[in-house]
N, C-alpha and C positions, 0 to 999 in steps of 0.2 A: 504494500500500500504506500502510495506517495504521500509526502508530508503536505500539510496545509500551505506552508510557505512556498514549497515547490509549485503547487497548483496556482497560487496567487501570482508568482513570478511569471509562470508560463502564460496565464490569462492576460497579464499586463503586456507581455511581449506580443501576443497575438493582437490585442486591442490596438497597440501602438502601430503595428504593421498594417492594420486595416484602415487606419485613419486616412482620410483624404482619397480613398480609392474611388468613391463615387464621383467626386469632382474631377479626378484625373481621367476617368473613363468618359465623362461628359465632354471634357475638353478634347480628348483624343478623337471622339466621333465627330465633334463639331469642327475640329481643326482650328482651334484658337491659337493666337500668339501670346507670349508672356506679357504681363502687364508692364514690365519695365522695357525701355528702349533697347534694341539690340545694337551693340557697338561693332563696327566692322574693323 
């Protein structure tokens, strides 16, 4: 059986990785450019 601390750490890691995925997917399909100006 895994410890409560281990479960918490893993859950946090997963949650952190999932953050912003919906936004990234939306931008990818829409083909948007970044908000900041691109320097050449």
